[in-house]
mmCIF file as Biopython writes it, N, C-alpha, C and O atoms, coordinates in Angstrom:
data_model
#
loop_
_atom_site.group_PDB
_atom_site.id
_atom_site.type_symbol
_atom_site.label_atom_id
_atom_site.label_alt_id
_atom_site.label_comp_id
_atom_site.label_asym_id
_atom_site.label_entity_id
_atom_site.label_seq_id
_atom_site.pdbx_PDB_ins_code
_atom_site.Cartn_x
_atom_site.Cartn_y
_atom_site.Cartn_z
_atom_site.occupancy
_atom_site.B_iso_or_equiv
_atom_site.auth_seq_id
_atom_site.auth_asym_id
_atom_site.pdbx_PDB_model_num
ATOM 1   N N  . MET A ? 1  ? -1.006  9.723   -1.216  1.0 0.0 1  A 1 
ATOM 2   C CA . MET A ? 1  ? -1.159  8.382   -2.645  1.0 0.0 1  A 1 
ATOM 3   C C  . MET A ? 1  ? -2.441  8.956   -3.177  1.0 0.0 1  A 1 
ATOM 4   O O  . MET A ? 1  ? -3.156  9.490   -2.329  1.0 0.0 1  A 1 
ATOM 5   N N  . LYS A ? 2  ? -2.874  8.949   -4.437  1.0 0.0 2  A 1 
ATOM 6   C CA . LYS A ? 2  ? -3.960  9.511   -5.486  1.0 0.0 2  A 1 
ATOM 7   C C  . LYS A ? 2  ? -4.245  7.837   -6.044  1.0 0.0 2  A 1 
ATOM 8   O O  . LYS A ? 2  ? -3.294  7.056   -6.049  1.0 0.0 2  A 1 
ATOM 9   N N  . PRO A ? 3  ? -5.334  7.481   -6.404  1.0 0.0 3  A 1 
ATOM 10  C CA . PRO A ? 3  ? -5.110  6.905   -7.581  1.0 0.0 3  A 1 
ATOM 11  C C  . PRO A ? 3  ? -4.710  6.691   -8.622  1.0 0.0 3  A 1 
ATOM 12  O O  . PRO A ? 3  ? -4.183  5.827   -9.322  1.0 0.0 3  A 1 
ATOM 13  N N  . GLU A ? 4  ? -5.378  8.522   -8.588  1.0 0.0 4  A 1 
ATOM 14  C CA . GLU A ? 4  ? -4.222  8.554   -10.417 1.0 0.0 4  A 1 
ATOM 15  C C  . GLU A ? 4  ? -3.354  8.317   -10.667 1.0 0.0 4  A 1 
ATOM 16  O O  . GLU A ? 4  ? -2.967  8.187   -11.829 1.0 0.0 4  A 1 
ATOM 17  N N  . ASP A ? 5  ? -2.427  8.104   -9.246  1.0 0.0 5  A 1 
ATOM 18  C CA . ASP A ? 5  ? -0.801  8.353   -9.371  1.0 0.0 5  A 1 
ATOM 19  C C  . ASP A ? 5  ? -0.496  6.509   -10.105 1.0 0.0 5  A 1 
ATOM 20  O O  . ASP A ? 5  ? 0.112   6.243   -11.142 1.0 0.0 5  A 1 
ATOM 21  N N  . LEU A ? 6  ? -1.108  5.604   -9.208  1.0 0.0 6  A 1 
ATOM 22  C CA . LEU A ? 6  ? -1.095  4.226   -8.947  1.0 0.0 6  A 1 
ATOM 23  C C  . LEU A ? 6  ? -2.027  3.935   -10.437 1.0 0.0 6  A 1 
ATOM 24  O O  . LEU A ? 6  ? -1.444  3.085   -11.111 1.0 0.0 6  A 1 
ATOM 25  N N  . ARG A ? 7  ? -2.949  4.291   -10.910 1.0 0.0 7  A 1 
ATOM 26  C CA . ARG A ? 7  ? -2.439  3.528   -12.416 1.0 0.0 7  A 1 
ATOM 27  C C  . ARG A ? 7  ? -2.407  3.655   -13.867 1.0 0.0 7  A 1 
ATOM 28  O O  . ARG A ? 7  ? -2.935  3.269   -14.910 1.0 0.0 7  A 1 
ATOM 29  N N  . ASN A ? 8  ? -1.269  4.596   -13.243 1.0 0.0 8  A 1 
ATOM 30  C CA . ASN A ? 8  ? -0.055  5.131   -14.254 1.0 0.0 8  A 1 
ATOM 31  C C  . ASN A ? 8  ? 1.091   4.678   -14.515 1.0 0.0 8  A 1 
ATOM 32  O O  . ASN A ? 8  ? 1.882   5.148   -15.332 1.0 0.0 8  A 1 
ATOM 33  N N  . LYS A ? 9  ? 1.400   2.730   -13.097 1.0 0.0 9  A 1 
ATOM 34  C CA . LYS A ? 9  ? 2.075   2.965   -13.030 1.0 0.0 9  A 1 
ATOM 35  C C  . LYS A ? 9  ? 2.001   0.719   -13.152 1.0 0.0 9  A 1 
ATOM 36  O O  . LYS A ? 9  ? 1.361   -0.285  -12.837 1.0 0.0 9  A 1 
ATOM 37  N N  . THR A ? 10 ? 2.518   0.943   -13.450 1.0 0.0 10 A 1 
ATOM 38  C CA . THR A ? 10 ? 3.385   -0.794  -14.436 1.0 0.0 10 A 1 
ATOM 39  C C  . THR A ? 10 ? 2.802   -1.897  -12.681 1.0 0.0 10 A 1 
ATOM 40  O O  . THR A ? 10 ? 3.048   -1.773  -11.481 1.0 0.0 10 A 1 
ATOM 41  N N  . PRO A ? 11 ? 1.854   -3.019  -13.646 1.0 0.0 11 A 1 
ATOM 42  C CA . PRO A ? 11 ? 2.371   -3.415  -12.197 1.0 0.0 11 A 1 
ATOM 43  C C  . PRO A ? 11 ? 3.152   -4.135  -11.129 1.0 0.0 11 A 1 
ATOM 44  O O  . PRO A ? 11 ? 2.947   -4.348  -9.934  1.0 0.0 11 A 1 
ATOM 45  N N  . ASP A ? 12 ? 4.150   -4.445  -11.999 1.0 0.0 12 A 1 
ATOM 46  C CA . ASP A ? 12 ? 5.210   -4.340  -10.872 1.0 0.0 12 A 1 
ATOM 47  C C  . ASP A ? 12 ? 5.576   -3.610  -10.179 1.0 0.0 12 A 1 
ATOM 48  O O  . ASP A ? 12 ? 5.573   -3.777  -8.960  1.0 0.0 12 A 1 
ATOM 49  N N  . GLU A ? 13 ? 6.063   -2.430  -10.858 1.0 0.0 13 A 1 
ATOM 50  C CA . GLU A ? 13 ? 5.880   -2.095  -9.381  1.0 0.0 13 A 1 
ATOM 51  C C  . GLU A ? 13 ? 4.762   -1.381  -8.735  1.0 0.0 13 A 1 
ATOM 52  O O  . GLU A ? 13 ? 5.075   -0.404  -8.055  1.0 0.0 13 A 1 
ATOM 53  N N  . LEU A ? 14 ? 3.681   -1.653  -8.814  1.0 0.0 14 A 1 
ATOM 54  C CA . LEU A ? 14 ? 2.369   -0.899  -7.753  1.0 0.0 14 A 1 
ATOM 55  C C  . LEU A ? 14 ? 2.960   -1.946  -6.759  1.0 0.0 14 A 1 
ATOM 56  O O  . LEU A ? 14 ? 3.263   -1.571  -5.626  1.0 0.0 14 A 1 
ATOM 57  N N  . ARG A ? 15 ? 3.240   -4.018  -7.361  1.0 0.0 15 A 1 
ATOM 58  C CA . ARG A ? 15 ? 3.458   -4.901  -5.575  1.0 0.0 15 A 1 
ATOM 59  C C  . ARG A ? 15 ? 4.713   -4.204  -5.104  1.0 0.0 15 A 1 
ATOM 60  O O  . ARG A ? 15 ? 4.976   -3.982  -3.923  1.0 0.0 15 A 1 
ATOM 61  N N  . ASP A ? 16 ? 5.553   -3.842  -6.270  1.0 0.0 16 A 1 
ATOM 62  C CA . ASP A ? 16 ? 6.934   -3.615  -5.440  1.0 0.0 16 A 1 
ATOM 63  C C  . ASP A ? 16 ? 6.501   -2.553  -3.915  1.0 0.0 16 A 1 
ATOM 64  O O  . ASP A ? 16 ? 7.035   -2.809  -2.836  1.0 0.0 16 A 1 
ATOM 65  N N  . GLN A ? 17 ? 5.725   -1.661  -4.029  1.0 0.0 17 A 1 
ATOM 66  C CA . GLN A ? 17 ? 4.710   0.069   -3.141  1.0 0.0 17 A 1 
ATOM 67  C C  . GLN A ? 17 ? 4.311   -1.593  -2.885  1.0 0.0 17 A 1 
ATOM 68  O O  . GLN A ? 17 ? 5.316   -2.303  -2.845  1.0 0.0 17 A 1 
ATOM 69  N N  . LEU A ? 18 ? 3.357   -2.126  -2.756  1.0 0.0 18 A 1 
ATOM 70  C CA . LEU A ? 18 ? 3.041   -3.075  -1.869  1.0 0.0 18 A 1 
ATOM 71  C C  . LEU A ? 18 ? 3.469   -3.441  -1.231  1.0 0.0 18 A 1 
ATOM 72  O O  . LEU A ? 18 ? 2.970   -3.254  -0.122  1.0 0.0 18 A 1 
ATOM 73  N N  . VAL A ? 19 ? 4.942   -4.410  -1.292  1.0 0.0 19 A 1 
ATOM 74  C CA . VAL A ? 19 ? 5.973   -5.151  -0.703  1.0 0.0 19 A 1 
ATOM 75  C C  . VAL A ? 19 ? 6.718   -3.571  0.769   1.0 0.0 19 A 1 
ATOM 76  O O  . VAL A ? 19 ? 6.557   -3.219  1.937   1.0 0.0 19 A 1 
ATOM 77  N N  . ALA A ? 20 ? 7.398   -3.260  -0.310  1.0 0.0 20 A 1 
ATOM 78  C CA . ALA A ? 20 ? 7.403   -1.867  1.009   1.0 0.0 20 A 1 
ATOM 79  C C  . ALA A ? 20 ? 5.994   -1.580  2.197   1.0 0.0 20 A 1 
ATOM 80  O O  . ALA A ? 20 ? 5.730   -1.962  3.337   1.0 0.0 20 A 1 
ATOM 81  N N  . LEU A ? 21 ? 5.410   -0.793  1.279   1.0 0.0 21 A 1 
ATOM 82  C CA . LEU A ? 21 ? 3.820   -0.228  2.850   1.0 0.0 21 A 1 
ATOM 83  C C  . LEU A ? 21 ? 4.141   -1.151  3.261   1.0 0.0 21 A 1 
ATOM 84  O O  . LEU A ? 21 ? 5.090   -0.941  4.017   1.0 0.0 21 A 1 
ATOM 85  N N  . LYS A ? 22 ? 3.532   -3.566  3.134   1.0 0.0 22 A 1 
ATOM 86  C CA . LYS A ? 22 ? 3.688   -3.618  4.014   1.0 0.0 22 A 1 
ATOM 87  C C  . LYS A ? 22 ? 4.505   -3.984  5.394   1.0 0.0 22 A 1 
ATOM 88  O O  . LYS A ? 22 ? 4.006   -4.196  6.499   1.0 0.0 22 A 1 
ATOM 89  N N  . LYS A ? 23 ? 5.791   -4.000  5.058   1.0 0.0 23 A 1 
ATOM 90  C CA . LYS A ? 23 ? 7.317   -4.395  5.615   1.0 0.0 23 A 1 
ATOM 91  C C  . LYS A ? 23 ? 6.977   -2.367  6.522   1.0 0.0 23 A 1 
ATOM 92  O O  . LYS A ? 23 ? 7.480   -2.068  7.605   1.0 0.0 23 A 1 
ATOM 93  N N  . GLU A ? 24 ? 6.191   -1.515  5.804   1.0 0.0 24 A 1 
ATOM 94  C CA . GLU A ? 24 ? 6.355   -0.344  6.864   1.0 0.0 24 A 1 
ATOM 95  C C  . GLU A ? 24 ? 5.159   -0.606  8.650   1.0 0.0 24 A 1 
ATOM 96  O O  . GLU A ? 24 ? 5.172   -0.474  9.874   1.0 0.0 24 A 1 
ATOM 97  N N  . ALA A ? 25 ? 4.193   -1.108  7.291   1.0 0.0 25 A 1 
ATOM 98  C CA . ALA A ? 25 ? 3.098   -1.220  8.533   1.0 0.0 25 A 1 
ATOM 99  C C  . ALA A ? 25 ? 3.710   -2.405  9.575   1.0 0.0 25 A 1 
ATOM 100 O O  . ALA A ? 25 ? 3.442   -2.227  10.763  1.0 0.0 25 A 1 
ATOM 101 N N  . PHE A ? 26 ? 4.661   -3.823  9.163   1.0 0.0 26 A 1 
ATOM 102 C CA . PHE A ? 26 ? 4.900   -4.406  10.019  1.0 0.0 26 A 1 
ATOM 103 C C  . PHE A ? 26 ? 5.739   -3.192  11.240  1.0 0.0 26 A 1 
ATOM 104 O O  . PHE A ? 26 ? 5.223   -2.834  12.298  1.0 0.0 26 A 1 
ATOM 105 N N  . ASN A ? 27 ? 7.310   -2.676  10.650  1.0 0.0 27 A 1 
ATOM 106 C CA . ASN A ? 27 ? 7.661   -2.134  11.555  1.0 0.0 27 A 1 
ATOM 107 C C  . ASN A ? 27 ? 6.814   -1.225  11.891  1.0 0.0 27 A 1 
ATOM 108 O O  . ASN A ? 27 ? 7.384   -1.863  11.005  1.0 0.0 27 A 1 
ATOM 109 N N  . LEU A ? 28 ? 6.246   -0.614  12.130  1.0 0.0 28 A 1 
ATOM 110 C CA . LEU A ? 28 ? 5.129   0.207   12.682  1.0 0.0 28 A 1 
ATOM 111 C C  . LEU A ? 28 ? 4.136   0.028   14.349  1.0 0.0 28 A 1 
ATOM 112 O O  . LEU A ? 28 ? 4.108   0.579   15.450  1.0 0.0 28 A 1 
ATOM 113 N N  . ARG A ? 29 ? 3.372   -1.203  13.562  1.0 0.0 29 A 1 
ATOM 114 C CA . ARG A ? 29 ? 3.363   -2.640  14.667  1.0 0.0 29 A 1 
ATOM 115 C C  . ARG A ? 29 ? 4.463   -2.824  15.518  1.0 0.0 29 A 1 
ATOM 116 O O  . ARG A ? 29 ? 4.221   -2.579  16.700  1.0 0.0 29 A 1 
ATOM 117 N N  . PHE A ? 30 ? 5.333   -3.100  15.313  1.0 0.0 30 A 1 
ATOM 118 C CA . PHE A ? 30 ? 6.571   -3.419  16.537  1.0 0.0 30 A 1 
ATOM 119 C C  . PHE A ? 30 ? 6.588   -1.916  17.115  1.0 0.0 30 A 1 
ATOM 120 O O  . PHE A ? 30 ? 6.366   -1.950  18.325  1.0 0.0 30 A 1 
ATOM 121 N N  . GLN A ? 31 ? 6.740   -0.887  16.736  1.0 0.0 31 A 1 
ATOM 122 C CA . GLN A ? 31 ? 7.473   0.523   17.331  1.0 0.0 31 A 1 
ATOM 123 C C  . GLN A ? 31 ? 5.879   0.041   18.664  1.0 0.0 31 A 1 
ATOM 124 O O  . GLN A ? 31 ? 5.828   -0.596  19.717  1.0 0.0 31 A 1 
ATOM 125 N N  . LYS A ? 32 ? 4.717   0.881   17.697  1.0 0.0 32 A 1 
ATOM 126 C CA . LYS A ? 32 ? 3.531   0.654   18.451  1.0 0.0 32 A 1 
ATOM 127 C C  . LYS A ? 32 ? 3.666   -0.343  19.581  1.0 0.0 32 A 1 
ATOM 128 O O  . LYS A ? 32 ? 3.649   0.283   20.641  1.0 0.0 32 A 1 
ATOM 129 N N  . ALA A ? 33 ? 3.828   -1.990  19.833  1.0 0.0 33 A 1 
ATOM 130 C CA . ALA A ? 33 ? 4.225   -2.325  20.754  1.0 0.0 33 A 1 
ATOM 131 C C  . ALA A ? 33 ? 5.439   -2.106  21.360  1.0 0.0 33 A 1 
ATOM 132 O O  . ALA A ? 33 ? 5.739   -3.124  21.983  1.0 0.0 33 A 1 
ATOM 133 N N  . THR A ? 34 ? 6.356   -1.171  21.478  1.0 0.0 34 A 1 
ATOM 134 C CA . THR A ? 34 ? 7.249   -1.017  22.529  1.0 0.0 34 A 1 
ATOM 135 C C  . THR A ? 34 ? 7.382   0.500   22.590  1.0 0.0 34 A 1 
ATOM 136 O O  . THR A ? 34 ? 8.387   1.209   22.644  1.0 0.0 34 A 1 
ATOM 137 N N  . ASN A ? 35 ? 6.370   0.732   22.573  1.0 0.0 35 A 1 
ATOM 138 C CA . ASN A ? 35 ? 5.460   2.791   22.807  1.0 0.0 35 A 1 
ATOM 139 C C  . ASN A ? 35 ? 6.791   3.253   21.993  1.0 0.0 35 A 1 
ATOM 140 O O  . ASN A ? 35 ? 7.540   4.185   22.284  1.0 0.0 35 A 1 
ATOM 141 N N  . GLN A ? 36 ? 6.871   2.493   21.067  1.0 0.0 36 A 1 
ATOM 142 C CA . GLN A ? 36 ? 8.151   4.127   20.123  1.0 0.0 36 A 1 
ATOM 143 C C  . GLN A ? 36 ? 6.987   4.802   19.352  1.0 0.0 36 A 1 
ATOM 144 O O  . GLN A ? 36 ? 6.994   5.934   18.869  1.0 0.0 36 A 1 
ATOM 145 N N  . LEU A ? 37 ? 6.002   3.905   19.330  1.0 0.0 37 A 1 
ATOM 146 C CA . LEU A ? 37 ? 5.208   5.778   17.725  1.0 0.0 37 A 1 
ATOM 147 C C  . LEU A ? 37 ? 4.720   6.711   18.252  1.0 0.0 37 A 1 
ATOM 148 O O  . LEU A ? 37 ? 4.064   6.886   19.279  1.0 0.0 37 A 1 
ATOM 149 N N  . ASP A ? 38 ? 5.046   7.244   17.561  1.0 0.0 38 A 1 
ATOM 150 C CA . ASP A ? 38 ? 5.219   8.864   17.728  1.0 0.0 38 A 1 
ATOM 151 C C  . ASP A ? 38 ? 3.759   9.181   16.550  1.0 0.0 38 A 1 
ATOM 152 O O  . ASP A ? 38 ? 2.608   9.013   16.954  1.0 0.0 38 A 1 
ATOM 153 N N  . ASN A ? 39 ? 3.940   9.462   15.676  1.0 0.0 39 A 1 
ATOM 154 C CA . ASN A ? 39 ? 2.376   9.774   15.225  1.0 0.0 39 A 1 
ATOM 155 C C  . ASN A ? 39 ? 0.907   7.876   14.576  1.0 0.0 39 A 1 
ATOM 156 O O  . ASN A ? 39 ? 0.832   7.103   13.621  1.0 0.0 39 A 1 
ATOM 157 N N  . THR A ? 40 ? 0.388   8.041   15.486  1.0 0.0 40 A 1 
ATOM 158 C CA . THR A ? 40 ? -0.818  7.350   15.669  1.0 0.0 40 A 1 
ATOM 159 C C  . THR A ? 40 ? -0.835  6.442   14.259  1.0 0.0 40 A 1 
ATOM 160 O O  . THR A ? 40 ? -0.577  5.306   13.862  1.0 0.0 40 A 1 
ATOM 161 N N  . ALA A ? 41 ? -1.414  7.991   13.690  1.0 0.0 41 A 1 
ATOM 162 C CA . ALA A ? 41 ? -1.769  7.860   12.305  1.0 0.0 41 A 1 
ATOM 163 C C  . ALA A ? 41 ? -1.464  7.359   11.393  1.0 0.0 41 A 1 
ATOM 164 O O  . ALA A ? 41 ? -2.285  6.578   10.911  1.0 0.0 41 A 1 
ATOM 165 N N  . ARG A ? 42 ? -0.059  7.555   10.644  1.0 0.0 42 A 1 
ATOM 166 C CA . ARG A ? 42 ? 0.461   7.082   9.729   1.0 0.0 42 A 1 
ATOM 167 C C  . ARG A ? 42 ? 0.477   5.324   9.697   1.0 0.0 42 A 1 
ATOM 168 O O  . ARG A ? 42 ? 0.451   4.686   8.645   1.0 0.0 42 A 1 
ATOM 169 N N  . MET A ? 43 ? 0.520   4.760   10.940  1.0 0.0 43 A 1 
ATOM 170 C CA . MET A ? 43 ? -0.814  3.351   10.840  1.0 0.0 43 A 1 
ATOM 171 C C  . MET A ? 43 ? -1.547  3.388   9.406   1.0 0.0 43 A 1 
ATOM 172 O O  . MET A ? 43 ? -1.240  3.025   8.271   1.0 0.0 43 A 1 
ATOM 173 N N  . ARG A ? 44 ? -3.257  4.329   10.321  1.0 0.0 44 A 1 
ATOM 174 C CA . ARG A ? 44 ? -3.501  4.258   9.193   1.0 0.0 44 A 1 
ATOM 175 C C  . ARG A ? 44 ? -3.246  4.716   7.731   1.0 0.0 44 A 1 
ATOM 176 O O  . ARG A ? 44 ? -3.791  4.099   6.816   1.0 0.0 44 A 1 
ATOM 177 N N  . ASP A ? 45 ? -2.446  5.764   7.482   1.0 0.0 45 A 1 
ATOM 178 C CA . ASP A ? 45 ? -2.133  5.702   6.157   1.0 0.0 45 A 1 
ATOM 179 C C  . ASP A ? 45 ? -1.652  5.331   5.855   1.0 0.0 45 A 1 
ATOM 180 O O  . ASP A ? 45 ? -1.555  5.769   4.709   1.0 0.0 45 A 1 
ATOM 181 N N  . VAL A ? 46 ? -0.539  4.025   6.100   1.0 0.0 46 A 1 
ATOM 182 C CA . VAL A ? 46 ? -0.063  3.097   5.490   1.0 0.0 46 A 1 
ATOM 183 C C  . VAL A ? 46 ? -1.138  1.596   5.134   1.0 0.0 46 A 1 
ATOM 184 O O  . VAL A ? 46 ? -0.737  0.599   4.534   1.0 0.0 46 A 1 
ATOM 185 N N  . ARG A ? 47 ? -2.469  1.784   5.656   1.0 0.0 47 A 1 
ATOM 186 C CA . ARG A ? 47 ? -2.418  0.860   5.578   1.0 0.0 47 A 1 
ATOM 187 C C  . ARG A ? 47 ? -3.892  0.869   4.412   1.0 0.0 47 A 1 
ATOM 188 O O  . ARG A ? 47 ? -4.396  -0.072  3.800   1.0 0.0 47 A 1 
ATOM 189 N N  . ARG A ? 48 ? -4.191  2.036   4.439   1.0 0.0 48 A 1 
ATOM 190 C CA . ARG A ? 48 ? -4.637  2.582   3.568   1.0 0.0 48 A 1 
ATOM 191 C C  . ARG A ? 48 ? -4.315  2.761   2.219   1.0 0.0 48 A 1 
ATOM 192 O O  . ARG A ? 48 ? -5.217  2.768   1.382   1.0 0.0 48 A 1 
ATOM 193 N N  . ASN A ? 49 ? -3.109  2.912   1.892   1.0 0.0 49 A 1 
ATOM 194 C CA . ASN A ? 49 ? -2.407  3.324   0.987   1.0 0.0 49 A 1 
ATOM 195 C C  . ASN A ? 49 ? -2.041  1.809   0.170   1.0 0.0 49 A 1 
ATOM 196 O O  . ASN A ? 49 ? -1.913  1.992   -1.040  1.0 0.0 49 A 1 
ATOM 197 N N  . ALA A ? 50 ? -1.953  1.130   0.373   1.0 0.0 50 A 1 
ATOM 198 C CA . ALA A ? 50 ? -1.733  -0.472  1.533   1.0 0.0 50 A 1 
ATOM 199 C C  . ALA A ? 50 ? -3.012  -1.708  0.329   1.0 0.0 50 A 1 
ATOM 200 O O  . ALA A ? 50 ? -2.689  -2.665  -0.374  1.0 0.0 50 A 1 
ATOM 201 N N  . ALA A ? 51 ? -4.604  -1.010  0.605   1.0 0.0 51 A 1 
ATOM 202 C CA . ALA A ? 51 ? -5.187  -1.343  0.370   1.0 0.0 51 A 1 
ATOM 203 C C  . ALA A ? 51 ? -6.009  -0.421  -0.946  1.0 0.0 51 A 1 
ATOM 204 O O  . ALA A ? 51 ? -7.099  -0.719  -1.436  1.0 0.0 51 A 1 
ATOM 205 N N  . ARG A ? 52 ? -5.364  0.450   -1.227  1.0 0.0 52 A 1 
ATOM 206 C CA . ARG A ? 52 ? -5.615  1.521   -2.870  1.0 0.0 52 A 1 
ATOM 207 C C  . ARG A ? 52 ? -4.512  1.025   -3.641  1.0 0.0 52 A 1 
ATOM 208 O O  . ARG A ? 52 ? -4.763  1.406   -4.784  1.0 0.0 52 A 1 
ATOM 209 N N  . VAL A ? 53 ? -2.991  0.130   -3.666  1.0 0.0 53 A 1 
ATOM 210 C CA . VAL A ? 53 ? -2.741  -0.269  -4.057  1.0 0.0 53 A 1 
ATOM 211 C C  . VAL A ? 53 ? -3.205  -1.724  -5.165  1.0 0.0 53 A 1 
ATOM 212 O O  . VAL A ? 53 ? -3.240  -1.895  -6.384  1.0 0.0 53 A 1 
ATOM 213 N N  . LEU A ? 54 ? -3.628  -2.902  -3.462  1.0 0.0 54 A 1 
ATOM 214 C CA . LEU A ? 54 ? -4.525  -3.859  -4.009  1.0 0.0 54 A 1 
ATOM 215 C C  . LEU A ? 54 ? -5.629  -3.711  -4.813  1.0 0.0 54 A 1 
ATOM 216 O O  . LEU A ? 54 ? -5.949  -4.361  -5.809  1.0 0.0 54 A 1 
ATOM 217 N N  . THR A ? 55 ? -6.231  -2.695  -4.224  1.0 0.0 55 A 1 
ATOM 218 C CA . THR A ? 55 ? -7.458  -2.641  -5.480  1.0 0.0 55 A 1 
ATOM 219 C C  . THR A ? 55 ? -7.373  -1.734  -7.214  1.0 0.0 55 A 1 
ATOM 220 O O  . THR A ? 55 ? -8.160  -1.903  -8.146  1.0 0.0 55 A 1 
ATOM 221 N N  . VAL A ? 56 ? -6.221  -0.840  -7.182  1.0 0.0 56 A 1 
ATOM 222 C CA . VAL A ? 56 ? -5.144  -0.508  -8.533  1.0 0.0 56 A 1 
ATOM 223 C C  . VAL A ? 56 ? -5.194  -2.008  -9.433  1.0 0.0 56 A 1 
ATOM 224 O O  . VAL A ? 56 ? -5.890  -2.333  -10.396 1.0 0.0 56 A 1 
ATOM 225 N N  . LEU A ? 57 ? -4.231  -2.685  -8.735  1.0 0.0 57 A 1 
ATOM 226 C CA . LEU A ? 57 ? -3.855  -3.978  -8.280  1.0 0.0 57 A 1 
ATOM 227 C C  . LEU A ? 57 ? -4.871  -4.841  -9.533  1.0 0.0 57 A 1 
ATOM 228 O O  . LEU A ? 57 ? -4.484  -5.288  -10.613 1.0 0.0 57 A 1 
ATOM 229 N N  . THR A ? 58 ? -6.304  -4.876  -8.923  1.0 0.0 58 A 1 
ATOM 230 C CA . THR A ? 58 ? -7.377  -5.578  -8.847  1.0 0.0 58 A 1 
ATOM 231 C C  . THR A ? 58 ? -7.507  -4.915  -10.158 1.0 0.0 58 A 1 
ATOM 232 O O  . THR A ? 58 ? -7.065  -5.659  -11.034 1.0 0.0 58 A 1 
ATOM 233 N N  . GLU A ? 59 ? -7.972  -3.735  -10.650 1.0 0.0 59 A 1 
ATOM 234 C CA . GLU A ? 59 ? -8.152  -3.252  -11.323 1.0 0.0 59 A 1 
ATOM 235 C C  . GLU A ? 59 ? -7.554  -3.599  -13.214 1.0 0.0 59 A 1 
ATOM 236 O O  . GLU A ? 59 ? -8.134  -3.751  -14.289 1.0 0.0 59 A 1 
ATOM 237 N N  . LYS A ? 60 ? -6.359  -3.591  -12.823 1.0 0.0 60 A 1 
ATOM 238 C CA . LYS A ? 60 ? -5.471  -3.225  -14.140 1.0 0.0 60 A 1 
ATOM 239 C C  . LYS A ? 60 ? -5.569  -5.372  -14.018 1.0 0.0 60 A 1 
ATOM 240 O O  . LYS A ? 60 ? -5.364  -5.965  -15.078 1.0 0.0 60 A 1 
ATOM 241 N N  . ALA A ? 61 ? -5.833  -6.127  -12.893 1.0 0.0 61 A 1 
ATOM 242 C CA . ALA A ? 61 ? -6.007  -7.404  -13.472 1.0 0.0 61 A 1 
ATOM 243 C C  . ALA A ? 61 ? -7.429  -7.282  -14.281 1.0 0.0 61 A 1 
ATOM 244 O O  . ALA A ? 61 ? -7.509  -7.068  -15.490 1.0 0.0 61 A 1 
ATOM 245 N N  . ARG A ? 62 ? -8.237  -7.411  -13.629 1.0 0.0 62 A 1 
ATOM 246 C CA . ARG A ? 62 ? -10.013 -7.614  -14.154 1.0 0.0 62 A 1 
ATOM 247 C C  . ARG A ? 62 ? -9.920  -7.002  -15.703 1.0 0.0 62 A 1 
ATOM 248 O O  . ARG A ? 62 ? -10.133 -7.717  -16.683 1.0 0.0 62 A 1 
ATOM 249 N N  . ALA A ? 63 ? -9.522  -5.363  -15.816 1.0 0.0 63 A 1 
ATOM 250 C CA . ALA A ? 63 ? -8.674  -5.245  -17.895 1.0 0.0 63 A 1 
ATOM 251 C C  . ALA A ? 63 ? -8.078  -6.242  -18.205 1.0 0.0 63 A 1 
ATOM 252 O O  . ALA A ? 63 ? -8.089  -6.515  -19.405 1.0 0.0 63 A 1 
ATOM 253 N N  . ALA A ? 64 ? -7.648  -6.777  -17.658 1.0 0.0 64 A 1 
ATOM 254 C CA . ALA A ? 64 ? -5.966  -7.369  -18.664 1.0 0.0 64 A 1 
ATOM 255 C C  . ALA A ? 64 ? -6.767  -9.015  -19.152 1.0 0.0 64 A 1 
ATOM 256 O O  . ALA A ? 64 ? -6.314  -9.727  -20.049 1.0 0.0 64 A 1 
ATOM 257 N N  . ALA A ? 65 ? -8.211  -9.404  -18.191 1.0 0.0 65 A 1 
ATOM 258 C CA . ALA A ? 65 ? -8.389  -10.858 -17.998 1.0 0.0 65 A 1 
ATOM 259 C C  . ALA A ? 65 ? -9.462  -10.769 -18.981 1.0 0.0 65 A 1 
ATOM 260 O O  . ALA A ? 65 ? -9.698  -11.670 -19.786 1.0 0.0 65 A 1 
ATOM 261 N N  . ALA A ? 66 ? -10.532 -8.957  -18.859 1.0 0.0 66 A 1 
ATOM 262 C CA . ALA A ? 66 ? -11.085 -9.113  -19.940 1.0 0.0 66 A 1 
ATOM 263 C C  . ALA A ? 66 ? -10.781 -8.487  -21.495 1.0 0.0 66 A 1 
ATOM 264 O O  . ALA A ? 66 ? -11.813 -8.369  -22.156 1.0 0.0 66 A 1 
ATOM 265 N N  . ASN A ? 67 ? -10.182 -8.286  -21.826 1.0 0.0 67 A 1 
ATOM 266 C CA . ASN A ? 67 ? -9.268  -8.701  -23.260 1.0 0.0 67 A 1 
ATOM 267 C C  . ASN A ? 67 ? -8.701  -10.117 -24.158 1.0 0.0 67 A 1 
ATOM 268 O O  . ASN A ? 67 ? -8.043  -9.973  -25.188 1.0 0.0 67 A 1 
#
């Protein structure tokens, strides 16, 4: 997921994507706890993607507040 792709989305789309990423992170944590997780790197990717979405949301909010 690239920040340029995220910046082209609306805040509502970003919030929806953030919810989906948080649900996926929750499910991955349960898979890890039950030793069913095959790709442990996926947890890191999901966490970082959620941080990217939050960063872009913050940028958009600051830009809207400045105008």
